[in-house]
N, C-alpha and C positions, 0 to 999 in steps of 0.2 A: 694812453688810451684816450681817444677823442671825446668820450662821454664826459669825463670829468677833468678835461685839461684846464678848465677855468676855476677849479677848486683850489684856491690858494691857501686856505686855512681850514682844515677839516674840523677844528675845534669850534668854529663859528658857523652860523647858518650860511648856506650857499644855495644857488638856484637848483631846484628839483631836477634830478637826472631822468625823470619820467618823460619819454619823448612826447607823450600825449598831454603833458601839463605845461601850460605857459605860465611860468612862475616869475611874475614881475616883482614880487616881494619875496626874497630868498627865504625858503621855509624848510629846507632839508638840512639835517645834521647827521654826522657820524657818531655812533655810540660804540666805544671800545668794549663795553661790557658784553654786548651781543655780536660785535663785529659786523654791524649792518649800518646802512644809510637809511634814515627814516624821514619821510616828508610829513610835516605836521599840518599841511594844507590838504593835499589829495589823499594822504594816508598810506601810500606805497612804502614798502621796505625792501631794500636790495642787499644781498650779500655779494661777495666777489664773483660768484658764478653767474648771478643774475646780470651784473654789470658787463661781464665778458659776453654773455648772451645778447645783450642789447647792442654792445659795441660792434660785435662781429656777426650779428644776425644768426646766432647759433641757438637752436632750441633744445638740442640733445645734451643731456647732462654729461655723458661720457665725452662728447666732443668739447664741451666747456672745460672739463678737467684736462683734456689733452692740450687745449689752447693755453690754459693757465700754466702748464708745465713748460710749454714752448716759450711763453713770455717771460716767466720769472726764474726758470731753472735751466733754460737752454736746451731742453730735451724736446725733440720733435718726433712724436710717435710714428712708428711704421703702420700705415693705414691698412696693410695687408694682414697683420697679425693681431693688432689691438692690445696685445699683452706681451711684455718682455721680461721674463725672469732673469735676474742677475746671476752670473756665475758665482755660487756660494762656496765652491770648493776651496777658495783662497782663505776662508775665515772659519776657524774652529775655536769656539769659545768654551769648550768643555772645562778646561782648567780654570778659566775666569768664573764660570758658574759655580764650580766647587769652592773656589775661594770666597765668593760672595755669600754662598749658603752658610759657610762657617761663621760669617759675621752677622747673620740675620738677627741674632739676639741683641745686637748693639743698637738696634733701631726699634722703636715702638710705633712707627708711622702707620703701619697697616692695622695694628690693633686699635689705634686711635680712629681709624676709618671703619671700624666695625668688622674687620676681616679676621676670621679665626686662625689660630695656629695650625689646625689640621689642614686647612687650605694652603697655607704657606708651605707646609711640608709636602702636600700632594703635588704641588706644581713646582717644587724646587725653587721657590722664590728666594732671592738673596739680597744682600746689602753691600754696596760698594762704599766702604767707609771713607776712602780718600775723596771720592767725588760726591759723596752724600746722595747716592741714588738707590732706590729700590729697583732691583733688576728682575724682569719677568722673562724667563727663557721661552723662546718660541720653538726653536729646535737648536741643534748644536751650532748652527751657522748664523743664528740671528736671535736678537732679543730686543725688547722694549724696556725703557727705564723711565722712572718718574723721580724728579728731585724732591727730596724731603725739605728743602729749604724754600724753594719758590714755586713748586708744582710743575716746573717745565717738563715736557715729555720729549724723550730722545729715542731714536731708532738707530740700531746698529747697522753696519753694513751687512748685507745678506739679502736673500730673495723673498723670504716669507713675510707677509704683513698681516696674516690672519692667525690669531691665537686660538688654539684648540681646533685646528682645521681638520683633525682626524675625525671629528663628528660628521663632517660633510662627506667623508669617504665612506662611512658606514652605510649611509643611504638606506635606512631601515624604516622609512615612512614614519618618522617620529617628528616631534615638535622641537625646533631649535630656536632659541632666543638669540638675536643678534644685537649686540651693543656697540657703542662707539669705542669704549675703553675697556681694558682688562679688569680694572677695579670695579667697573659696573657689572661685568659678568661674575666676578667673585661675590659681589653683593647679592646677586640672584641666588648663587649657590649657598650663600650663607643662610638664606631662609628656606631653601629646598635643596638638600644635598643630591637629589636625584635629577635636578634640572639639567637639560642639555643646552649649553650656551657657548657662544663664540664671540670674539671681539675683532672688529676690522681695524681697530686702532686709528680712528679718524675717518670722517666721511669722504675724504679724498681717496680712500681705498675701496670704494664701492665697486669699481671695476674688477678688482681682484675677486671679490665675493661672487659677482655675476659670472666671472670666468670659471670659478670652481664649481658653481652650481650647474652651469651648462655642461661642462665636461663630465660631471658625475651623474648627469640626468637625475637630479635630486627629485624625489617623490613625496617628501614629507611636507611639513607645514612650517613656514618661516614667520616668526613674530619679531617685527622690527621694533626695538626698544631703544631708540636713539634719545639724545638729550632733549629735554622739554624747553627748547629755545627755538628761535627763528630758524637758524641754520639746521638744527636737527630735525625739526618738523618738515622743513622744506626738502631735506635730503631723504626723509622717510617716504614722502610722496613720490619723489623721483625714483627711488629704489623699487617701490611697489609697481611702478610702470615697467621698469626693467624686468622684474620678476614675472609680471603678467605676460610679457613677450615671450618668456621662456615656458609659460604654462606652469609656473611654480606658485602654488597657493601661499598667500601671505596676509597677515594683518599688521597694522601699524598701531602700536600701543605703548606709550611711555610708562604706563603703570603708576604714574604719580600725578595725574592731572588734579586730583583732589587735595594735593598738598599745598597748592598755590605756587605760582610762577616765581614769586619773590623769595620763597623759602627754599625750594629745591629745583635744580635744573637737570639733575641726573639721578640714577638709581643709587649711587653711593651716598649722595647727600640725603636722599630719602631714608636710607638705611640708618644713617646717624640721627636724623630728625625723629623718625618714628618707625622703628622696626616692625612693630605689630601691625600698624596700618599698611605698610608696604607688603607684608606677608598676606594680610587679608585681601588686598588688591590682587596680588599675584594668584592666590588660590581661587578667587572668584572668576577671574578671566581664564585661568588655566583649565578650570572645569569645563567651561564653554569650548575652549579650543580642543580639548580631548574628545568632546562629543562631536565637534565639527569634523575632526580628523577620522573618527570612527565611521561617520556617515560617508565621508569622502571615500574612504577605503572600500566600503560596501558597494557604493555605486561604481567605482572603477573596476572592482572585481566582477560586477555583473554586466560590465560593458557600457554603463551609462556615462554620458559625458559630464565632467565636473569642471567648472570654471574656477 
């Protein structure tokens, strides 16, 4: 990419990548903690999607994701369809899930993250003892896993990348909280067993969520609760724009702004840090969202336009 072809060592300061900033004294640096490039002179911060947008003059987030796939994974999207489910009939993990579930008692990883045994049972979560992975079944053809050793996240072969997608299919004009990771959704369900929450398993899967909402003509309210970091906040704003184009009502709320960015970057860290505070935050905002949804439904039933 020509934007940063002159960056020889990202661990040192380099010339700012902002096209509008003439940086005679190198003042930008890459931070692996947040996976962004930040300029300490003009103040801009860029993630990989921003850089692709600058380099290829692409403003649309979906097109930025497509370009990233093309550049780094050799996948060139078919512009006519936008979405390509993989044939998942070749992969059936039913036996693997049963095997992992029998071994779940051999790991206390989820309990250490504040997740209750009832939720582990409810979602048939298992433990791959050989690979030291917590295994989250998506459907019989797909799963996501998290390493108990280093926290690495792994996706199996298969077509689905949305956990708890069935909630989108119900389309009963309810509130659905959308998180980046399954463990964040489980954290919400830990403080409210009745919450409806799904996980897209990474902000790169925003396209899949938009696709499902569009196809199912979703009429409820989406609460975007992505990570409280630069990438998560940026992705939240981009998703809000996508949902607005679909006339899907949404709010963006990490629910953990008053925890402090240095303490917690996501819902699970907040659950561990201060469960009571997270619960109070959730209940406070959820009361408002319920009232909003009630008014929205009343206006729609009476024929009034609701944005």
